C-alpha positions, 0 to 999 in steps of 0.5 A: 500500500503506497499510503505508508510514506504520506502518513503523518502517523508514521513515527516511532511508537515510543514518540511522546507526540500525540497524533490527531485522530486519523486513518490514512489507510481508510481514506485511501481505501475509500478513494479507491472504491470511489474511483472504481465505482463512482456510484459509491458516493450516491449510496452514502448515508454519511455526507462526506466532504473534501475537508473531512479527509486528514491527508491534504492530497486525499482532500484534493483528490476527492474534491476533484472527483466530486467536480467531475461527477457533477459534470457527469464525467467519469472519475478514474485514475486515467481521467484524474491524471492530467489534474495531478501531474504537477502536484508536488505531494503526488510526485513524492509518492511516485507521481500519477502511479499512486492514483492507480495504486489506490484502485489496485486492492479494491478492498474498499468496495467491500464496506464503503459506507463503513469507511465513509463513517469512520472518515466522518467520525475522525473528522469530528474528533479533530474538530473537538480537538480544535474546539478544546484547544481554543477553549484552553487558550481562551481560558488562559487569557486573564486580561480585563477584556475577557468575559468568562461567560462569553468564553462559555457561550463561544465554546457552546456555539463551537460544540453545537457546530461539531454536533451538527457535523459542520466544519469549524470554519463556515465555507462559502456556498457555491451558486449551484448549491444556493440555486438548488436550495432556492428551487426547492423552496419554489417547489415547496410553494407549488406543492403547498397549493401556492404561496407557502415555501416556509413554515406556516403561521397557521393564518392563511392571510399571513402565509399568502403575504409572506409565503411563510416563515423562512429559515434564518429570518428575524421577524419583529412583531411590534405593537402598543400594549393591548394590541395582542402581540403575545396572543398572535405570537402564541397563535403562530407558535401553536399552529406551527407546532400543531402542523408538525404534529399532524405531519408526524402522525399522518406523514406527507411529502412536505412538513410545513410545521416545526417543533417550537421554542417559546421564550417567555420573559414576561409571563410564566409557563403556566400563564402562557399554557393557560392562555393557549388552552383558552385559545384552543378550547375557546373558553373565556380567559376570564372564566379560566382565571376566575374558575367560573366554568360551566360543565360544558366549558370544563369538558372543552378544556379537558379535550383541549388539554388531551389534544395538546399533551403531545404538542412539540411546543417548549416554553422557557420562562427564565426571567432576566435572560441575557442574549448569550443565555438565550442563544445557549438555551436555544442551541440545547433545544435545537440539539435535543428537540430539533426546534424549527421556530423560536419566539421571544416575548419580548426583545426589550426584556432581554439583557445584553452582555453588559459591555454597552456602558449603560447605553440602552441603544447600544444594548438593544442593538447588540440584542437585535444582532444577536437574535439575527445571528441566532436565526442564521446559526440554527437556520430557523426563523426567529420571531421577536416581539417588540414594544413601540414608543409612545409617539403612536399615542400622540398622533391622530393616526394610530397606525404604527410606523417603522420610526416607532420601533423603540430605542434603536434603529438597529431593530429595523436594520437587522430584521428581515420582516417587521410586522405591526399589529393594529386594532382599530376597535381598541382605540374606538373603545377608548373613546366610548361616549356616555351610554344613554339612560335606559328609560330614554331620558337622555338628551337627543345629543347624547343618544345621537352621539352614542348611536354614531359611536356604536355604528363606527365601533361595530364596523371595526369590532373584532377586526385586526390588521397586520401591517407588514412594514418591511419584508426583505424578500417581498412586498409590504402591505396590510394583512386582515385578521380576525381577533376574538378578544374573549379568548385572545385568538387570531384567525384568518377572516372569511374575505367574502365577509370583509370585502372592505376591510377596516384598516383603522378607519 
């Protein structure tokens, strides 16, 4: 076997030098199998990349093999020869003859999958060595600028990448790979019946406008208190998790749902669960809190509880989370439950690293960048709820604008989509005039004023508008929604009944 001269492991057995995990002979046998039968690569269960090879020459050979197969050309010692005649490492092994020697034995054809798995496993072990070395070097740095929690967070991020099978350094994707991914998204949209290429929100009008929630996107959902931000977020989280559960039970070619993580920094887990139970059982939240349930209501609640028992929705209600702590917990949930959607309620309750020198604007900028980084790192959509400034209340037109995002312009900059939730009936309710006396003794002015208010209120009652103020991948505009305030539930309206939608008139 000609691999003997190139193996860095060929040192004296008494040498105290520790060697990196590798098996040069397994790499050579695997390459030989591929060169004998190119179809071996198609049958692999383990995705082998060139950088998984320890020997640089083997890495270059495998990279060239992949390029030839992509062009539908046959990769063999003969066809590879022109590409390696000037290779210095190959000259040291006897030149192009080494390529022929790789196929001489043919033993790799007996177990190509096992060889590929071993190459892959050893590459991951070398990744771990690299992570460990970086962890030790970082821990030995005792300068004032060093934050131990940052070191821990970075170590967890590195370990997550190893666990996912990724290389330590992210490589640039070829346009071919990127375009294939784009085509798959288009195909998914076509197969869904039109429009949906990401994960579903469970609300048809939103899915039609946005084509769903896309991996790596940061979506900011903002609104003034009382608009229903948390209600909409819990509705979407539930719908996405339920869609995944249906897919698990019934199967199907495409899964438009995902296990969902809900980070609730404002409400406790049991409060959030109570709200979701109210939404899904259609029992009044007030009745749940006060315990004034009818037997029928309790039966509805019991059925809803059983239906939700297996729901892949994970609630983390840890208070005062830092952005680093949230990313750490999200990685663990990704590793354990393969979450595909993250909801954060809400952004302003997160804390930064503490290095913003008490500058809240800088801290919010750090948090929004951290959420966008998390979305890209885990390749999941992240929905972050956000408060709006009081400037909305000081205008006659109460519809939110991008300039109303509170405390930092970086929120708008980092977000792929910005949604505002707006309910005209909330503001109309706030200016309710005095109700006329039941006995009809009120003046005609009072009766007329109330009648006019009531007519205007009924026109917008239960109507909500999702304002898509920014969409990096599509158009902006208004999305109609229906809101049942007594059970805090949003649904898509029957558009035949809402031909002229009240967007705040």
